[in-house]
C-alpha positions as CSV (number, residue, x, y, z in Angstrom):
1,M,0.0,0.0,0.0
2,T,1.7,3.2,-1.2
3,R,1.5,6.6,0.5
4,D,1.5,8.8,-2.7
5,A,-2.2,9.6,-2.2
6,L,-1.7,11.4,1.0
7,P,-3.0,15.0,0.7
8,V,-0.5,17.9,0.8
9,T,-2.1,21.3,1.6
10,G,0.2,22.7,4.2
11,T,-2.1,22.3,7.3
12,I,-1.1,21.0,10.7
13,L,-2.8,17.8,9.8
14,D,-0.5,17.4,6.8
15,E,2.5,18.1,8.9
16,I,1.5,15.4,11.4
17,V,0.9,12.8,8.6
18,A,4.2,13.7,6.9
19,A,6.1,13.3,10.2
20,R,4.4,9.9,10.8
21,A,5.3,8.7,7.3
22,E,9.0,9.5,8.0
23,E,8.8,7.8,11.4
24,L,7.1,4.7,9.8
25,D,10.0,4.3,7.4
26,R,12.4,4.2,10.4
27,V,10.2,1.8,12.3
28,Q,10.0,-0.7,9.4
29,C,13.8,-0.8,9.3
30,A,13.7,-2.2,12.8
31,V,10.7,-4.5,12.4
32,S,9.7,-5.7,9.0
33,L,6.1,-5.9,7.7
34,D,6.3,-9.7,7.9
35,G,7.5,-9.4,11.5
36,V,4.7,-7.1,12.7
37,R,2.1,-9.1,10.8
38,D,3.2,-12.3,12.5
39,A,3.1,-10.5,15.9
40,A,-0.4,-9.2,15.2
41,E,-1.7,-12.7,14.3
42,K,-0.3,-14.1,17.5
43,A,-1.8,-11.4,19.8
44,K,-4.6,-12.1,22.2
45,P,-8.1,-11.8,20.5
46,A,-9.4,-8.2,20.5
47,L,-12.2,-7.1,22.8
48,D,-15.5,-5.9,21.2
49,F,-15.2,-2.2,21.0
50,R,-18.5,-1.7,19.3
51,A,-20.4,-3.7,21.9
52,A,-18.8,-1.7,24.7
53,L,-20.2,1.5,23.2
54,A,-23.6,0.0,22.4
55,R,-24.7,-0.4,26.0
56,P,-27.7,1.7,27.3
57,G,-27.1,5.4,27.9
58,I,-24.1,7.5,26.8
59,S,-20.8,5.7,26.8
60,L,-17.5,7.4,27.6
61,I,-14.3,6.8,25.6
62,A,-11.8,8.3,28.0
63,E,-8.6,9.5,26.2
64,M,-5.1,9.9,27.5
65,K,-2.4,12.0,25.9
66,R,0.6,14.1,27.1
67,S,0.1,17.0,24.7
68,S,-1.7,18.1,21.6
69,P,-1.3,20.8,18.8
70,S,-4.5,22.5,20.0
71,G,-3.9,22.2,23.8
72,G,-0.1,22.3,24.2
73,E,1.2,20.3,27.2
74,L,-1.6,18.5,29.0
75,R,-0.1,15.8,31.2
76,P,3.6,15.5,30.5
77,D,4.0,13.1,33.5
78,L,1.3,10.7,32.3
79,D,1.4,7.2,33.7
80,P,-0.7,5.2,31.2
81,A,-1.3,2.3,33.5
82,A,-2.4,4.5,36.5
83,M,-4.6,6.6,34.2
84,A,-6.2,3.5,32.7
85,Q,-7.1,2.3,36.2
86,T,-8.6,5.7,37.0
87,Y,-10.7,5.7,33.8
88,V,-11.9,2.1,34.4
89,N,-12.9,3.0,38.0
90,A,-14.8,6.0,36.8
91,G,-16.9,3.8,34.5
92,A,-15.4,4.5,31.1
93,A,-16.7,2.1,28.4
94,A,-13.5,2.2,26.5
95,L,-10.1,3.9,26.5
96,S,-8.3,5.9,23.8
97,V,-4.5,6.1,23.8
98,L,-2.6,8.5,21.7
99,T,0.5,6.8,20.2
100,E,1.6,9.6,17.8
101,P,5.1,10.5,19.1
102,F,5.8,14.0,17.9
103,Y,2.8,16.2,18.5
104,F,1.1,14.1,21.1
105,K,4.2,12.6,22.8
106,G,2.8,9.1,22.8
107,G,4.0,5.7,21.8
108,M,3.3,2.0,21.7
109,A,4.5,1.5,25.2
110,D,1.6,3.7,26.4
111,L,-0.8,1.5,24.5
112,R,0.6,-1.7,26.0
113,A,0.6,-0.3,29.6
114,A,-2.9,1.0,29.4
115,G,-4.2,-2.1,27.6
116,D,-2.8,-4.4,30.2
117,V,-4.8,-2.7,32.9
118,A,-8.0,-2.3,30.8
119,R,-8.0,-5.9,29.6
120,T,-8.3,-7.1,33.2
121,H,-11.6,-5.3,33.4
122,A,-12.7,-6.3,29.9
123,V,-12.5,-2.6,28.8
124,P,-11.4,-2.2,25.1
125,V,-8.7,0.2,24.0
126,L,-8.7,2.4,20.9
127,E,-5.3,3.1,19.4
128,K,-5.5,6.8,18.5
129,D,-3.1,7.7,15.7
130,F,-3.0,9.0,12.1
131,V,-3.3,5.7,10.3
132,F,-2.6,5.5,6.5
133,D,-0.6,2.3,6.1
134,E,-1.3,-1.4,6.6
135,Y,1.8,-1.6,8.7
136,Q,0.2,0.6,11.3
137,V,-2.9,-1.6,11.5
138,Y,-0.8,-4.7,12.2
139,E,1.4,-2.7,14.7
140,A,-1.7,-1.6,16.6
141,R,-3.0,-5.2,16.9
142,A,0.4,-6.5,17.8
143,N,0.5,-4.1,20.7
144,G,-2.9,-5.0,22.0
145,A,-5.3,-2.5,20.4
146,D,-8.9,-3.5,20.2
147,A,-9.8,-0.7,17.7
148,I,-8.1,1.8,15.5
149,L,-9.0,5.3,14.3
150,L,-9.4,5.9,10.6
151,I,-9.5,9.6,9.7
152,V,-11.3,10.1,6.4
153,A,-9.5,13.5,5.8
154,I,-6.2,11.7,5.3
155,L,-7.4,8.7,3.3
156,D,-8.7,8.3,-0.2
157,D,-11.6,5.9,-0.8
158,A,-9.5,2.9,-1.7
159,R,-7.2,3.3,1.2
160,L,-10.0,3.8,3.7
161,D,-11.8,0.6,2.4
162,A,-8.6,-1.5,2.5
163,L,-7.6,-0.4,6.1
164,H,-11.1,-0.8,7.4
165,Q,-11.2,-4.3,6.0
166,L,-7.8,-5.2,7.4
167,A,-8.8,-4.0,10.8
168,H,-11.8,-6.3,10.8
169,E,-9.8,-9.2,9.4
170,L,-7.6,-8.9,12.5
171,G,-10.6,-8.9,14.8
172,M,-10.5,-5.2,15.6
173,S,-13.1,-2.5,15.3
174,A,-12.5,0.8,13.5
175,L,-13.7,4.2,14.5
176,V,-14.2,6.0,11.2
177,E,-13.9,9.8,11.8
178,V,-15.4,12.5,9.7
179,F,-15.6,16.3,10.0
180,D,-17.9,17.6,7.3
181,E,-20.6,16.4,4.9
182,E,-18.2,15.6,2.1
183,E,-16.2,13.3,4.4
184,L,-19.4,11.7,5.7
185,E,-20.3,10.9,2.1
186,G,-16.9,9.2,1.6
187,A,-17.2,7.3,4.9
188,M,-20.7,5.9,3.9
189,K,-19.1,4.1,0.9
190,I,-17.7,1.5,3.3
191,D,-20.8,1.4,5.6
192,P,-18.9,1.7,8.9
193,P,-20.5,0.3,12.0
194,I,-18.9,3.0,14.2
195,L,-18.8,6.6,13.0
196,G,-17.1,9.5,14.8
197,V,-17.9,13.2,14.1
198,N,-15.0,15.4,15.2
199,N,-16.1,18.8,16.6
200,R,-12.5,20.0,16.0
201,N,-11.4,20.9,12.5
202,L,-8.1,19.1,12.2
203,K,-6.9,21.6,9.6
204,T,-7.6,24.8,11.6
205,L,-8.0,23.3,15.1
206,E,-11.2,25.3,15.6
207,T,-13.8,23.5,17.8
208,S,-17.5,23.8,18.1
209,L,-20.1,21.4,19.6
210,A,-22.6,22.8,17.2
211,H,-20.7,20.9,14.5
212,F,-21.8,17.5,15.8
213,E,-25.4,18.8,16.0
214,K,-25.2,19.7,12.3
215,I,-23.8,16.4,11.1
216,A,-25.6,13.9,13.4
217,P,-29.0,14.1,11.7
218,R,-27.4,12.8,8.5
219,V,-26.3,9.5,10.1
220,A,-28.5,6.5,10.2
221,D,-29.6,5.3,13.6
222,E,-28.2,1.8,13.3
223,R,-24.6,3.0,13.5
224,I,-22.8,3.7,16.7
225,L,-22.3,7.5,16.6
226,V,-19.4,9.0,18.5
227,A,-19.1,12.7,19.3
228,E,-15.4,13.7,19.5
229,S,-13.6,16.8,21.0
230,G,-14.7,19.9,22.8
231,M,-16.7,18.5,25.7
232,K,-15.7,19.9,29.1
233,N,-18.4,18.8,31.5
234,G,-21.6,16.7,32.0
235,A,-23.8,19.4,30.3
236,D,-21.7,19.2,27.2
237,V,-22.0,15.4,27.1
238,K,-25.7,15.6,27.6
239,R,-25.9,18.0,24.7
240,M,-24.1,15.6,22.5
241,S,-26.4,12.7,23.7
242,D,-29.5,14.8,23.0
243,A,-28.1,15.4,19.5
244,G,-27.8,11.6,18.8
245,A,-24.5,10.5,20.2
246,D,-24.2,7.0,21.5
247,A,-20.7,7.7,22.9
248,V,-18.4,10.6,23.5
249,L,-14.6,10.8,23.2
250,V,-13.1,13.2,25.8
251,G,-9.4,13.8,26.3
252,E,-8.2,17.3,26.9
253,A,-10.6,18.2,29.7
254,L,-9.7,14.9,31.5
255,M,-6.0,15.5,31.1
256,R,-6.3,19.0,32.5
257,A,-8.2,17.9,35.5
258,G,-5.1,16.8,37.5
259,E,-6.1,14.9,40.6
260,G,-9.7,15.4,39.7
261,T,-9.6,13.3,36.5
262,G,-11.5,10.4,37.9
263,S,-14.2,12.6,39.4
264,L,-14.6,14.5,36.2
265,A,-14.9,11.3,34.2
266,S,-17.7,10.2,36.5
267,Q,-19.4,13.6,36.2
268,L,-19.3,13.4,32.4
269,L,-21.4,10.2,32.6
270,D,-23.8,11.9,35.1
271,G,-24.6,14.5,32.4
272,D,-25.7,17.2,34.8
273,Q,-22.5,18.8,36.1
C-alpha cells in the first residue's frame, strides 16, 4: 500500500501525517512488515469495541495524551497504567490512547501499559493515531489495540476501504472519523458500524459542539455514533447525547483535571455537572 495519495495542503494535519510517514520508514527498518504481521496474528483476541459503546445510555471513551497541537502540554508526566485504572474505576466504556510520538508525545509503550490494565476489566482500547498504512494496523493489533482510528480526511476511498477491511480481518473495530458532509459521504461508501464526528477541524483546530449537531441528523440510527472533542463537563456530554451521540470521546478536559480526573470522568457520565 503506497502513500502517494496522502494530501498535501500545508495544514497542521498534513505536517503530522508527513512526520508519521517518515517515522514509519524508520520503524520498518527495525521490524519488517512480515514481522509485525506475525506478531499481530499471535496477539490475544481483541475485545469488542462496538459492543462496549452500544450499552444503554451514553458511553465514555476516555482518552489519554501528554500534549496536543491545540492544547499544548496537558499531562507530561502521564502514567498510562495508572490513568487506565482511573478511567476504568470511573466507568469508562473504552479507553483511547494517543500513540503519535511528535505532536502528542505518545508511543506503543503507552498502548501496552494502558491495555494491560484495561483488559483485566474487559474494557477495550482504541489506538489513536494517524493511520494511513497497513503496517500501522498490524502494529496496533500486535501491541494490544482492540480498535483503531481511521480519519477520512487523510485517506482516499480505496485506502479507507482497505484499512477498514484489514482491521476487521484482524478482529479489531475501526472508529471512522469525519468532519464535514463531504467526508461523511466518503465514509458511507464503506458502511462503517462505528462513525465518529469530530467537533474539531483538524486543519484549523477550531472547535464547536454545534458541528456535531449539524452532522448527526445525516447519520443512520443503526450506527454507533461518537461525538469527539470539545466536551468539558456533563452538560456538554448531555448536549451531544441529546443530538444523537451513543458515545463521547473526551481527552483534553480529563488531562487538564489533574487529581480530579476520575471525578470529572464520572461527572461526564452523570450529564448534569
